[in-house]
C-alpha positions as CSV (number, residue, x, y, z in Angstrom):
1,M,165.4,118.4,110.4
2,R,166.5,118.0,106.8
3,Y,169.1,115.5,105.7
4,R,170.9,115.0,102.4
5,I,171.7,111.5,101.4
6,N,174.2,110.4,98.6
7,L,173.9,107.0,97.1
8,S,174.5,104.7,94.1
9,Y,172.4,102.0,92.6
10,N,172.3,99.3,89.9
11,G,169.0,99.9,88.2
12,T,168.7,96.5,86.6
13,N,166.0,95.3,89.0
14,Y,164.1,98.5,89.4
15,H,161.5,100.5,87.5
16,G,163.6,103.7,87.9
17,W,164.0,105.9,90.8
18,Q,160.6,107.4,91.3
19,L,157.7,105.8,93.2
20,Q,155.3,104.0,90.9
21,P,152.1,101.9,91.6
22,N,152.6,98.2,91.2
23,A,156.4,98.4,90.5
24,V,159.5,98.3,92.6
25,T,161.6,101.5,92.5
26,V,164.7,102.6,94.2
27,Q,162.9,105.4,96.0
28,E,160.4,103.0,97.5
29,V,163.1,100.7,98.8
30,L,165.1,103.6,100.3
31,N,162.0,105.1,101.9
32,N,161.1,101.8,103.5
33,S,164.6,101.2,104.9
34,L,164.9,104.8,106.3
35,S,161.4,104.5,107.9
36,M,162.3,101.3,109.6
37,L,165.6,102.6,111.0
38,L,164.2,106.0,112.1
39,K,160.8,104.5,113.3
40,E,158.9,107.2,111.5
41,N,157.4,107.7,108.0
42,I,160.2,108.9,105.7
43,E,159.6,110.2,102.2
44,T,162.7,111.1,100.1
45,L,162.9,113.5,97.2
46,G,165.5,112.7,94.6
47,A,167.5,114.9,92.3
48,G,165.5,113.6,89.3
49,R,164.0,110.6,87.7
50,T,165.9,107.7,86.1
51,D,164.1,105.3,83.8
52,T,163.6,101.6,84.2
53,G,167.0,99.8,84.1
54,V,169.1,103.0,84.3
55,H,171.9,103.1,86.8
56,A,173.3,105.8,89.1
57,S,176.9,105.8,90.3
58,Y,176.1,109.1,92.1
59,F,172.6,110.2,93.1
60,T,171.3,112.7,95.7
61,A,168.1,112.8,97.7
62,H,166.9,114.7,100.8
63,F,164.4,113.8,103.5
64,D,162.9,115.4,106.6
65,C,162.6,113.7,109.9
66,V,161.9,114.4,113.6
67,T,164.6,112.1,114.8
68,E,168.1,113.6,115.0
69,I,170.8,111.4,113.4
70,S,173.7,112.1,115.8
71,D,176.2,109.7,114.4
72,T,175.8,109.7,110.6
73,E,178.7,107.3,109.9
74,K,177.1,104.7,112.2
75,F,173.7,105.4,110.6
76,V,175.0,104.9,107.1
77,F,176.5,101.5,108.2
78,K,173.2,100.3,109.6
79,L,171.3,101.6,106.6
80,N,173.5,99.8,104.1
81,R,172.8,96.6,106.0
82,F,169.0,97.1,105.6
83,L,169.4,97.9,101.9
84,P,169.7,95.3,99.1
85,K,173.1,94.7,97.5
86,D,172.2,96.9,94.5
87,I,171.7,100.1,96.5
88,A,174.6,101.6,98.5
89,V,174.5,104.8,100.5
90,F,177.8,106.8,100.7
91,D,177.0,109.4,103.3
92,I,174.3,111.5,105.0
93,E,174.6,115.0,106.2
94,K,172.3,117.5,107.9
95,V,171.4,120.5,105.6
96,S,169.5,123.7,105.8
97,E,165.7,123.6,105.3
98,D,166.0,125.4,101.9
99,F,168.2,122.6,100.4
100,N,166.2,120.7,97.7
101,A,167.8,117.7,96.0
102,R,165.9,118.4,92.8
103,F,165.6,122.2,92.6
104,S,168.9,123.2,94.1
105,A,170.8,121.2,91.5
106,K,172.7,123.3,88.9
107,S,173.6,120.5,86.6
108,R,173.5,116.7,86.1
109,T,176.0,114.6,84.2
110,Y,175.3,111.3,82.5
111,K,177.6,108.7,80.9
112,Y,176.6,106.2,78.3
113,Y,178.8,103.1,77.8
114,I,179.1,101.1,74.6
115,H,181.3,98.1,74.0
116,Q,182.2,96.8,70.6
117,K,183.6,93.4,71.3
118,K,181.9,90.6,73.2
119,D,182.7,91.1,76.8
120,V,181.1,88.9,79.5
121,F,182.0,91.3,82.2
122,L,180.0,94.1,80.6
123,N,176.7,92.3,80.2
124,G,173.9,94.4,81.7
125,S,176.2,97.4,82.3
126,S,177.0,98.5,78.8
127,W,175.4,98.3,75.3
128,F,177.0,95.8,73.0
129,Y,177.2,97.4,69.6
130,P,179.7,95.5,67.3
131,Y,179.4,97.8,64.3
132,K,181.9,100.3,63.1
133,L,181.4,103.8,64.6
134,D,183.0,107.0,63.4
135,V,183.7,108.7,66.8
136,E,185.1,111.8,65.2
137,L,181.9,112.3,63.1
138,M,179.8,111.7,66.2
139,N,181.7,114.4,68.1
140,S,181.0,116.7,65.2
141,G,177.3,116.0,65.9
142,C,178.0,116.8,69.6
143,E,179.3,120.3,68.6
144,I,175.9,120.9,66.9
145,L,174.1,119.7,70.1
146,K,176.1,122.2,72.2
147,Q,174.6,125.0,70.1
148,T,171.1,123.6,70.6
149,T,168.6,124.8,73.2
150,D,165.4,122.9,72.2
151,F,165.6,119.1,72.5
152,E,162.0,118.2,71.6
153,S,163.2,115.7,69.0
154,F,164.9,113.7,71.7
155,C,162.1,113.6,74.2
156,K,159.8,110.6,74.7
157,A,156.6,111.2,72.9
158,G,153.7,112.1,75.3
159,A,156.0,113.1,78.1
160,D,154.5,115.8,80.4
161,N,157.3,118.4,80.0
162,K,156.5,122.0,80.6
163,T,159.4,123.0,78.4
164,T,161.8,121.1,76.1
165,I,164.5,123.8,76.6
166,C,167.8,122.5,78.1
167,D,171.2,124.2,78.7
168,L,173.6,121.6,77.4
169,K,177.1,122.3,78.8
170,E,179.1,119.3,77.6
171,A,178.6,116.5,75.1
172,F,181.4,114.3,73.7
173,F,182.5,110.7,72.9
174,V,185.8,109.1,74.0
175,R,187.1,105.7,72.7
176,D,188.9,103.5,75.2
177,G,190.0,100.3,73.5
178,H,186.8,98.4,72.4
179,K,184.7,100.7,74.6
180,I,183.1,104.1,73.7
181,I,181.9,106.4,76.4
182,F,179.5,109.3,75.8
183,T,179.5,112.1,78.4
184,V,176.7,114.7,78.5
185,K,176.1,117.5,81.1
186,A,173.2,119.8,81.3
187,D,171.1,121.8,83.7
188,R,168.2,119.4,83.1
189,F,167.3,116.4,81.0
190,L,164.0,115.4,79.3
191,R,162.6,111.9,79.7
192,N,164.5,109.4,77.5
193,M,166.7,112.3,76.2
194,V,170.2,110.8,76.6
195,R,169.2,107.4,75.2
196,A,167.6,109.1,72.2
197,L,170.7,111.3,71.7
198,V,173.0,108.3,71.7
199,G,170.7,106.4,69.3
200,T,170.7,109.3,66.8
201,L,174.4,109.9,67.1
202,T,175.2,106.2,66.4
203,E,173.2,106.6,63.2
204,L,175.5,109.4,62.4
205,G,178.5,107.3,63.3
206,T,177.4,104.5,61.1
207,L,176.8,106.9,58.2
208,K,173.1,106.2,58.1
209,M,172.7,110.0,58.2
210,T,174.8,113.0,57.4
211,I,175.7,116.0,59.5
212,K,173.0,117.9,57.6
213,D,170.5,115.2,58.3
214,F,171.4,115.3,62.0
215,A,170.9,119.1,62.1
216,G,167.5,118.6,60.4
217,V,166.5,116.1,63.2
218,I,167.1,118.9,65.8
219,T,165.1,121.6,63.9
220,A,162.2,119.1,63.1
221,K,161.3,119.0,66.8
222,N,159.8,115.6,66.2
223,R,160.8,112.5,68.1
224,S,160.0,110.3,65.1
225,K,162.7,111.9,63.1
226,A,165.4,111.0,65.6
227,G,167.1,107.6,66.0
228,Q,166.3,104.7,68.3
229,S,166.3,104.8,72.0
230,V,169.3,102.7,73.0
231,P,169.1,100.2,75.9
232,A,168.9,101.5,79.4
233,C,171.7,99.2,80.7
234,G,174.5,101.5,79.4
235,L,173.2,104.7,81.0
236,Y,174.5,106.1,84.3
237,L,173.9,109.3,86.2
238,V,177.4,110.0,87.4
239,D,177.3,113.5,89.0
240,I,175.1,116.3,90.3
241,E,176.3,119.8,91.0
242,Y,174.7,122.1,93.6
């Protein structure tokens, strides 16, 4: 039987979602907890990878098991007691065998959080950037991004991507008091892509580059031409559409 599991996690203490040798990941912790509860070896498959320190307010995975989960609400309650405080499961549901948490997904949405005044409650969950940012200009850069298909300039060098083509559906910044939130939605994302996008767009917003320069970064298809990769603490996977 195949089950879909929806969860959230604070990624601060993890080396991302996906299993890695000699590093603690969210997938490893979830697999171990499910295996103990179901008394069989469980291997989950997630909707995608998140890098070290990146969070997810909404994440989906699936797993196959022999044991039938008759009372899913009770099972979720037990599972959350097994899991550490920085991983929380919302629900579990039985799905058809052709459901795949990764390949059935039509889009993923990320948000990146920036705060511009010292805020003790945002430490570790947002990027503190106290310099003036022209949000309107950054949104002009987002309009160029929405016309872009090849994001090679925003992909981590050496990443094993079969293609750097992505269908970007949304990209915009919103200011909320001393906070700035970047939202981006696409069918797929390259490794380190969102953090590289934000880093380059903040260079645009601080007038370190012009709109023409920004367009040139895209056409260069060269990661070294783009801006810095901003800290992982501000990045959240917030939605997955199936």
